[in-house]
C-alpha positions, 0 to 999 in steps of 0.5 A: 447472543444474536445472529451477526447481521451480513452484507447482502452480496446484491448490496456489495454489488450495488456499492461497487457498481455506484463506486464505479460510476462516481470514479468514471468522471476524471473530476470525481477521480482527482476530487477522490485522490485529494481526499485521499492525500489530505487523509494520509497526511493528517493521519502520518502527522497524528501517528507522528506525534504519537510515536516520534521516534518511529517517525524519525526511523522512517524519515531517515532510512528513506532513500538512503540505504545503509549498506551496514544494514544487514537485515534491510541488505539481505531483503533487497539481495533475496528480492533481487535474486527472486527476479533472476531466478524466476526469468533463469527458470523460464528461460529453462523451460522454453 
């Protein structure tokens, strides 16, 4: 077995600088955004063709939470309590 080749940190830095300079133009950012959404739509279409039941579940739950879905309700409640507890802890420290 040979050694696995790694990408040089300078190569990664160069790619990062090139990407940042490319995205500095508003027209280029819009192009990248359009390509991203196009690819995302194609991937979602492909995924929904392969697994239609999972796609239907996502569409049903999107924006319409079921109050009788205990797992989802518990998750939302825990998320809400985290921010309240964090705020209370910060206020008590002062």
